[in-house]
C-alpha positions as CSV (number, residue, x, y, z in Angstrom):
1,M,-34.6,0.9,3.8
2,R,-34.0,-1.4,1.3
3,E,-34.8,1.4,-1.4
4,T,-32.3,3.2,0.2
5,L,-29.6,1.0,0.2
6,L,-30.6,0.4,-3.5
7,R,-29.6,3.9,-4.2
8,R,-26.3,3.9,-2.1
9,G,-25.0,0.9,-4.1
10,F,-25.8,2.5,-7.3
11,A,-24.1,5.7,-6.6
12,L,-21.2,3.9,-5.0
13,E,-21.1,2.1,-8.5
14,Y,-21.3,5.3,-10.5
15,A,-19.0,6.9,-8.6
16,T,-16.5,4.1,-9.1
17,L,-17.5,4.0,-13.3
18,G,-16.9,7.9,-12.9
19,W,-13.3,7.5,-11.3
20,N,-12.2,4.8,-13.5
21,V,-13.1,6.2,-16.9
22,V,-11.3,9.4,-15.8
23,G,-8.3,7.2,-14.6
24,I,-7.9,5.4,-17.7
25,V,-7.6,8.9,-19.4
26,V,-4.9,9.8,-16.8
27,L,-3.3,6.5,-16.6
28,A,-2.6,6.2,-20.5
29,F,-0.6,9.4,-20.7
30,A,1.2,8.6,-17.5
31,A,2.3,5.0,-19.2
32,V,3.0,6.5,-22.4
33,A,4.8,9.3,-21.2
34,A,7.0,7.3,-18.5
35,R,6.7,3.5,-20.5
36,S,5.6,1.9,-17.3
37,V,4.0,-1.7,-17.2
38,A,2.7,-1.0,-13.9
39,L,0.9,2.2,-15.1
40,V,-0.4,0.4,-17.6
41,G,-1.3,-2.7,-15.6
42,F,-2.9,-0.3,-13.2
43,G,-4.8,1.3,-16.7
44,L,-5.9,-2.5,-17.5
45,D,-7.0,-2.9,-13.9
46,S,-9.4,0.4,-14.3
47,L,-11.0,-1.0,-17.2
48,I,-11.7,-4.0,-15.5
49,E,-13.0,-2.1,-12.6
50,I,-15.1,-0.5,-15.0
51,G,-16.5,-3.6,-16.2
52,A,-17.2,-4.7,-13.0
53,S,-19.4,-1.7,-12.3
54,I,-21.2,-1.9,-15.0
55,V,-21.8,-5.8,-14.2
56,V,-22.9,-4.6,-10.7
57,I,-25.1,-1.9,-12.0
58,W,-26.8,-4.5,-14.0
59,E,-27.1,-7.1,-11.5
60,L,-28.5,-4.4,-9.0
61,S,-30.8,-3.7,-11.5
62,G,-32.5,-7.3,-11.5
63,S,-32.3,-10.0,-9.6
64,G,-31.7,-13.9,-9.3
65,E,-28.9,-16.0,-8.2
66,A,-28.4,-17.1,-11.9
67,R,-27.7,-13.3,-12.5
68,Q,-25.5,-13.3,-9.5
69,R,-23.3,-16.5,-10.5
70,R,-23.0,-14.9,-13.9
71,A,-21.7,-11.3,-12.7
72,L,-19.2,-12.8,-10.3
73,R,-17.9,-14.7,-13.5
74,L,-17.7,-12.2,-15.8
75,I,-15.9,-10.3,-12.9
76,A,-13.6,-13.3,-12.6
77,V,-12.7,-13.6,-16.0
78,A,-11.7,-10.5,-16.5
79,F,-9.4,-10.5,-13.5
80,A,-7.6,-13.6,-15.1
81,L,-6.8,-11.9,-18.7
82,L,-5.3,-9.0,-16.3
83,A,-3.0,-11.5,-14.7
84,A,-1.9,-13.2,-17.6
85,Y,-1.3,-10.2,-19.0
86,L,0.8,-8.6,-16.2
87,A,2.9,-11.9,-15.9
88,V,3.7,-11.7,-19.7
89,Q,4.5,-7.6,-20.0
90,S,6.4,-7.6,-16.6
91,T,8.7,-10.5,-17.5
92,V,9.3,-8.9,-20.7
93,V,10.3,-5.8,-19.3
94,L,12.5,-7.8,-17.0
95,A,14.2,-9.7,-19.2
96,E,14.6,-6.6,-21.8
97,G,15.8,-4.6,-19.6
98,A,13.1,-1.6,-20.3
99,R,13.4,1.5,-17.8
100,P,10.6,3.5,-17.3
101,R,10.9,7.1,-16.7
102,P,9.6,8.6,-13.4
103,S,6.6,9.6,-13.5
104,A,5.3,12.6,-11.4
105,L,1.3,12.8,-12.7
106,G,1.5,8.6,-11.9
107,I,2.6,9.1,-8.5
108,G,-0.1,11.7,-8.1
109,W,-2.6,9.9,-9.8
110,T,-1.8,6.5,-8.2
111,A,-1.9,8.1,-4.5
112,V,-5.3,9.9,-4.4
113,T,-6.8,7.0,-6.2
114,A,-6.0,4.6,-3.3
115,L,-7.7,6.8,-1.0
116,V,-10.9,7.2,-3.2
117,M,-10.8,3.2,-4.0
118,F,-10.4,2.6,0.0
119,A,-13.4,5.0,0.8
120,L,-15.3,3.2,-1.8
121,A,-14.7,-0.1,-0.9
122,A,-15.7,0.8,2.4
123,G,-19.0,2.0,1.2
124,K,-19.7,-1.2,-0.7
125,A,-19.0,-3.7,1.8
126,R,-21.3,-1.9,4.5
127,T,-23.8,-1.8,2.0
128,G,-23.5,-5.3,0.2
129,A,-23.5,-6.7,3.8
130,A,-26.7,-4.7,4.9
131,L,-28.7,-6.0,1.1
132,D,-27.2,-9.5,1.8
133,N,-25.9,-8.8,-1.8
134,P,-22.6,-11.1,-2.7
135,V,-22.0,-9.2,-5.9
136,L,-21.9,-6.2,-4.3
137,R,-19.8,-7.2,-1.4
138,T,-17.5,-8.9,-4.0
139,E,-17.3,-5.8,-6.6
140,G,-16.5,-4.1,-2.8
141,R,-13.8,-6.2,-2.2
142,V,-12.2,-5.5,-6.2
143,T,-12.4,-2.0,-5.0
144,L,-10.2,-2.8,-2.2
145,V,-7.7,-4.7,-4.0
146,D,-8.2,-1.9,-7.0
147,G,-6.8,0.8,-3.7
148,L,-3.9,-1.9,-2.7
149,L,-2.7,-2.3,-6.2
150,A,-2.5,1.5,-6.3
151,V,-0.4,1.6,-3.5
152,A,1.7,-1.4,-4.9
153,V,1.8,1.0,-8.3
154,L,2.6,4.0,-6.2
155,V,5.8,2.5,-4.1
156,G,7.3,1.1,-7.6
157,L,6.7,5.0,-9.3
158,V,8.5,6.2,-6.3
159,L,11.2,3.9,-5.6
160,N,12.1,4.4,-9.7
161,A,11.7,8.4,-9.0
162,T,13.7,8.7,-6.2
163,A,16.0,5.4,-6.0
164,G,16.5,4.9,-9.4
165,W,15.1,1.1,-9.1
166,W,13.7,0.6,-12.3
167,W,13.2,-3.0,-11.9
168,A,10.6,-1.8,-9.0
169,D,7.8,-0.7,-12.1
170,P,7.9,-4.7,-13.5
171,L,7.8,-6.2,-9.7
172,A,4.8,-3.5,-9.2
173,G,3.2,-5.5,-12.4
174,Y,3.9,-8.9,-10.8
175,V,2.2,-7.8,-7.4
176,L,-0.7,-6.4,-9.9
177,A,-1.3,-9.9,-11.2
178,A,-1.0,-11.7,-8.0
179,Y,-3.6,-10.2,-6.6
180,A,-5.7,-10.7,-9.8
181,I,-4.9,-14.5,-9.8
182,R,-6.2,-13.9,-5.9
183,E,-9.1,-12.3,-6.6
184,V,-10.2,-14.8,-9.5
185,R,-9.9,-17.9,-7.0
186,S,-11.8,-16.3,-4.3
187,T,-14.9,-15.1,-6.8
188,F,-15.1,-19.0,-8.1
């Protein structure tokens, strides 16, 4: 039973890893084309999710409380860096009044990503609970937050594209930063 659960945990992490590797490429194109701080932030979040998945794969390959604590700290530090970047970048964009262009690619990718991340998060929560593995459970929350962030970015992109609310994009960046700070606090 434990071996089956471990294989499922690895499969969930590899699926998350693969999705986010593709996502970074898609988001890079979309962010540059639209000049969107929210898409840049979401791309950075995908990079952090890649790092978190690698940390969980490393942690699932071994054992020990010290290894788990180190894995949780690495995930938290990455989110702290993301929060700082997004807070500064969103403030700069608002202060300059930089207007992002609409992004059909960004809208499509974030919509599908939200669905994928919610499904992966549910699987990680169940598997982490069954394994009694705090690192997999925590990374499952990170994946859930990734899905919620995709929704926040999606709303900002749609409001920018349909209503011309250019400031919704950097506000979505602030939402991303707030969730990142929340995740740092809950991890520590």
